[in-house]
C-alpha positions in Angstrom: 7.2 -56.0 -28.1 10.0 -53.4 -28.0 7.5 -50.7 -28.8 5.2 -51.9 -25.9 8.1 -51.8 -23.4 9.0 -48.3 -24.5 5.4 -47.2 -24.0 5.3 -48.9 -20.6 8.6 -47.2 -19.5 7.3 -43.8 -20.7 4.0 -44.3 -18.8 6.0 -45.2 -15.7 8.1 -42.0 -16.0 5.0 -39.9 -16.5 3.4 -41.5 -13.5 6.4 -40.8 -11.3 6.5 -37.2 -12.6 2.9 -36.9 -11.7 3.5 -38.3 -8.3 6.3 -35.9 -7.6 4.1 -33.0 -8.8 1.3 -34.1 -6.6 3.7 -34.1 -3.6 4.5 -30.5 -4.2 2.7 -27.9 -2.0 0.6 -25.5 -3.9 0.5 -22.2 -1.9 -2.2 -19.8 -2.9 -1.6 -16.2 -2.0 -4.4 -13.7 -2.4 -3.9 -10.1 -3.5 -6.6 -7.4 -3.5 -6.4 -3.8 -4.9 -8.3 -1.5 -7.2 -7.5 -2.9 -10.7 -10.3 -0.9 -12.4 -11.4 2.7 -12.0 -9.4 5.8 -11.3 -7.1 4.2 -8.8 -6.1 1.3 -11.1 -2.5 2.6 -11.4 -2.0 2.0 -7.7 -3.6 -1.4 -7.9 -1.4 -2.5 -10.9 1.7 -1.4 -9.1 0.7 -3.3 -5.9 -0.1 -6.4 -7.9 3.2 -6.2 -9.7 5.0 -6.2 -6.4 3.2 -9.3 -5.1 3.6 -11.1 -8.5 7.3 -10.3 -8.6 7.7 -11.9 -5.1 5.8 -15.0 -6.2 8.0 -15.4 -9.2 11.1 -15.0 -7.1 9.9 -17.5 -4.5 9.3 -20.1 -7.3 12.6 -19.4 -8.9 14.3 -19.9 -5.5 12.6 -23.2 -5.0 11.3 -22.8 -1.4 10.6 -25.9 0.6 8.0 -25.9 3.5 8.0 -28.8 5.9 10.2 -30.8 3.5 8.0 -30.3 0.4 8.8 -28.1 -2.5 6.3 -25.2 -2.6 4.7 -23.8 -5.7 3.3 -20.3 -5.1 0.3 -19.0 -7.0 -1.1 -15.5 -6.9 -4.9 -15.2 -6.8 -5.5 -11.5 -7.7 -8.9 -9.8 -7.1 -10.2 -6.3 -8.0 -12.0 -4.3 -5.3 -12.3 -1.1 -7.4 -11.6 0.9 -4.1 -15.1 0.1 -3.1 -15.8 -1.3 0.4 -18.6 -3.7 -0.7 -16.5 -5.1 -3.5 -13.6 -5.3 -1.1 -15.5 -7.6 1.3 -16.8 -9.7 -1.6 -13.2 -10.1 -2.8 -12.2 -11.1 0.7 -14.9 -13.7 1.0 -14.0 -15.1 -2.4 -10.4 -15.6 -1.2 -11.6 -17.2 2.0 -13.7 -19.6 -0.1 -10.7 -20.3 -2.3 -8.8 -21.3 0.9 -5.8 -19.1 0.2 -2.9 -19.4 2.7 -2.6 -15.7 3.2 -3.6 -12.3 1.6 -1.6 -9.3 0.6 -3.7 -6.1 0.6 -5.9 -4.2 0.4 -4.8 -0.8 -0.9 -7.4 1.5 0.6 -8.2 1.8 4.3 -11.9 2.0 3.3 -11.7 -1.5 1.8 -9.1 -3.0 4.1 -11.0 -2.3 7.4 -14.2 -4.1 6.5 -12.2 -6.9 4.8 -10.1 -7.4 7.9 -13.2 -8.8 9.7 -13.8 -11.3 6.9 -10.3 -12.6 7.0 -10.4 -12.8 10.8 -13.6 -14.8 10.7 -12.1 -17.3 8.3 -8.8 -17.4 10.0 -6.6 -16.1 7.1 -3.8 -13.6 7.8 -3.6 -10.5 5.6 -0.7 -8.0 5.4 -1.2 -4.5 4.0 1.6 -2.3 2.9 -0.7 0.5 1.8 -3.8 1.0 4.1 -2.8 3.5 6.8 -5.9 4.4 8.9 -5.0 3.5 12.5 -8.5 2.0 13.1 -7.4 -1.0 11.1 -5.5 -2.6 14.0 -7.9 -1.4 16.8 -10.0 -4.6 16.8 -6.9 -6.6 17.7 -7.3 -9.3 15.2 -4.5 -11.8 15.1 -4.9 -12.0 11.3 -4.2 -8.3 10.6 -0.7 -6.9 9.9 0.6 -3.6 8.5 4.2 -3.1 7.3 4.0 0.7 6.7 3.6 3.7 9.0 0.0 4.6 9.8 -1.7 8.0 9.5 -0.7 8.9 13.1 2.8 9.2 11.8 2.0 10.7 8.4 -0.5 13.3 9.4 1.5 14.4 12.4 4.8 14.4 10.6 3.4 16.8 8.0 1.9 19.1 10.6 5.2 19.2 12.5 7.0 20.1 9.2 4.4 22.8 8.4 4.8 24.4 11.8 8.5 23.9 12.7 10.2 24.1 9.3 7.9 26.1 7.1 6.6 28.3 10.0 3.0 28.4 8.5 0.4 30.3 10.5 -2.9 29.4 8.7 -4.0 26.3 6.8 -7.2 24.9 5.2 -8.2 21.3 5.2 -10.0 19.3 2.5 -10.7 15.5 2.7 -12.4 13.1 0.3 -14.7 11.5 3.1 -13.0 8.1 2.7 -11.6 6.3 5.8 -8.1 7.1 4.6 -8.7 10.7 3.5 -10.7 11.8 6.5 -8.5 9.9 8.9 -5.2 11.5 7.8 -6.8 14.9 7.5 -8.2 14.8 11.1 -4.7 13.9 12.5 -3.0 16.7 10.5 -5.7 19.1 11.8 -5.4 18.2 15.4 -1.6 18.2 15.3 -1.4 21.5 13.4 -3.7 23.1 16.0 -1.6 21.8 18.9 1.4 23.4 17.2 -0.4 26.8 17.1 -1.4 26.7 13.4 -4.9 28.2 12.8 -7.2 26.0 10.7 -9.2 28.7 8.8 -11.4 26.4 6.8 -12.5 22.7 6.6 -14.0 21.4 3.4 -14.8 18.0 1.9 -15.3 16.4 -1.5 -15.5 12.8 -2.6 -13.1 10.3 -4.2 -14.9 10.6 -7.6 -14.9 14.4 -7.9 -12.9 16.4 -10.5 -14.1 20.0 -10.0 -12.9 21.7 -6.9 -13.3 25.4 -8.0 -16.0 26.2 -5.5 -14.1 24.6 -2.6 -10.9 26.3 -3.6 -12.6 29.7 -4.1 -14.0 29.6 -0.6 -10.6 28.6 0.8 -8.8 31.4 -1.2 -11.0 34.0 0.6 -9.5 32.8 3.9 -6.0 33.5 2.7 -4.2 30.3 4.1 -0.5 29.6 3.8 -1.2 26.0 3.1 -3.9 23.5 2.1 -3.9 19.9 3.4 -5.7 17.4 1.2 -6.7 14.0 2.6 -7.2 11.9 -0.5 -5.6 10.3 -3.6 -3.7 11.6 -6.6 -6.7 11.3 -8.9 -8.2 14.3 -7.1 -4.9 15.9 -6.0 -3.7 16.4 -9.6 -6.8 18.3 -10.8 -6.9 20.2 -7.6 -3.3 21.5 -8.2 -4.3 22.6 -11.7 -7.3 24.5 -10.4 -5.2 26.1 -7.6 -3.0 27.5 -10.3 -6.0 28.8 -12.2 -7.2 30.6 -9.1 -3.8 32.1 -8.4 -3.0 29.9 -5.4 0.5 29.4 -6.6 2.3 30.4 -3.4 0.2 28.1 -1.2 1.8 24.9 0.1 -0.1 21.7 -0.7 0.2 18.9 1.9 -1.0 15.3 1.6 -0.2 11.8 2.8 0.9 8.8 0.7 -2.2 8.9 -1.4 -0.9 11.9 -3.4 2.8 11.0 -3.0 3.0 9.2 -6.4 4.7 9.4 -9.8 1.2 9.7 -11.4 0.4 13.0 -9.8 3.1 14.6 -12.0 1.1 13.6 -15.0 -2.3 14.4 -13.3 -1.1 17.9 -12.4 -0.7 18.7 -16.1 2.3 20.9 -15.8 0.8 23.1 -13.1 3.4 25.2 -11.2 1.6 24.4 -8.0 3.1 20.9 -8.2 6.3 22.5 -6.8 4.4 23.4 -3.6 3.5 19.8 -2.8 4.9 18.3 0.5 3.7 14.7 0.9 4.5 11.9 3.3 5.1 8.2 2.8 5.5 5.6 5.4 8.9 4.0 5.1 12.3 5.1 3.9 12.9 6.5 0.5 13.9 3.8 -2.1 17.5 4.8 -2.0 17.6 4.4 1.8 15.7 1.1 1.9 18.0 -1.9 2.6 17.4 -3.4 -0.8 15.5 -0.6 -2.5 17.8 0.6 -5.3 18.6 -2.9 -6.6 15.0 -4.0 -6.3 13.7 -1.0 -8.2 16.1 -1.8 -11.1 14.6 -5.3 -11.3 11.0 -3.9 -11.0 11.5 -1.3 -13.8 13.0 -3.9 -16.1 10.0 -6.2 -15.6 7.3 -3.5 -15.4 8.6 -0.3 -17.1 6.8 2.9 -16.2 4.4 1.3 -13.8 6.0 2.1 -10.4 3.9 4.3 -8.1 4.4 3.9 -4.3 3.5 0.6 -2.6 5.0 -2.2 -4.7 8.1 -2.7 -2.5 5.7 -3.2 0.4 3.5 -5.7 -1.4 6.7 -7.5 -2.4 7.8 -7.7 1.2 4.3 -8.6 2.4 4.3 -11.7 0.1 7.9 -12.7 1.1 7.0 -12.2 4.8 4.1 -14.6 4.6 6.3 -17.2 2.9 9.0 -16.7 5.5 6.5 -17.4 8.3 5.4 -20.5 6.6 8.9 -21.8 6.1 9.7 -21.2 9.8 6.5 -22.9 10.8 7.0 -25.7 8.3 3.3 -25.3 7.4 1.0 -23.4 5.1 -1.9 -23.8 7.6 -2.7 -20.3 8.9 -3.5 -21.7 12.4 0.0 -23.1 12.5 2.0 -20.3 11.0 0.2 -17.2 12.3 2.2 -17.4 15.6 5.4 -17.4 13.5 4.1 -14.4 11.5 3.5 -12.5 14.8 7.2 -13.1 15.8 8.7 -12.1 12.4 12.1 -10.5 12.2 12.2 -10.5 8.4 14.9 -8.5 6.6 13.0 -7.2 3.6 13.5 -4.8 0.8 11.8 -2.0 2.7 13.0 -2.6 6.3 13.5 -5.3 8.9 9.9 -6.2 9.6 8.8 -7.0 13.2 5.4 -6.4 14.8 3.9 -4.9 17.8 1.3 -7.1 19.6 -1.5 -5.4 17.6 0.0 -6.1 14.2 1.5 -2.6 13.7 5.1 -2.4 12.4 7.7 -1.8 15.1 9.7 1.4 14.6 8.1 2.6 11.3 10.0 5.1 9.2 8.5 8.0 7.4 9.8 10.2 4.5 8.6 13.6 3.3 8.8 14.4 -0.4 8.5 17.4 -2.6 8.4 17.7 -6.4 11.4 19.6 -7.7 11.6 20.3 -11.5 8.8 17.8 -12.0 10.7 15.0 -10.1 9.7 13.4 -6.8 12.5 14.2 -4.3 13.0 13.3 -0.7 13.2 16.2 1.7 16.6 16.4 3.4 
């Protein structure tokens, strides 16, 4: 009899525990980035930032509408491919996630944005910088980093006003990101009186740039702008050195502004000629950057690249809007997301009506003695 009573009591406790668990809100947050292929180092860094935010939210014990929220990250790989990106977006829509962090590349984010809009799920990117992303005016699209209008123009102003360059050549990788940022640099440079002596293009899978660089060398430019990612930028720097282009400045946007490019450049002296731009302040000047980076490095040693502070903030931003709206239903919390004034690691995040970040910062970097260094 005593044994039976103990079993009954145990069953009751288990039932109550199950009831409490059932009353918790499960909040699914999607994340998409290239987790395979040559850009996987970016994708892993991005996912780490989002995952770190999910863990922090669960440790904190967030409540939404009076219920304890349990956050889960549903991570998808788009391999930096637009078709795979839209498939990943549809998969997250079908999974009824509450919101999405991503994508990394403009070429995947732009087509995915329509998928998210059609299924009514907000997505926040801290990496895709092509200005076309926000042109459709979707209420589901948000960017928490400066776009290419800021990055490309800022680099062109620096080339003209600070470095006093007279002639530049342009190379882009034909992606939405690479071509977009290169076009803005080109137009701004020309408006500043810099002569564009050559325009070439490659693709985001190429590794041999000798023919392109040989053609450019004949035009004797002071600088080369490359619109693309570090997986091409690193080999390009090595080949520039082989061709004797060691005194030519090498400009690029946030795609080349990584830790990985140091390794990919393979010790080429031309790394010292890099001037690259990132949307946002340098880590040391971000409101919570230095302390956050210590925690990140302890959790994910050697994996930091560029965007993880932004994917961390993007995840926290979604959660903040849900808390204020007292709902995880996108229809309910999107108006609260639009009116955000969130004090994040990267900045205080507030949006323009089109989903662009208000007052975005930008930082230029060089590589001094093999270390990424903000330009004063």
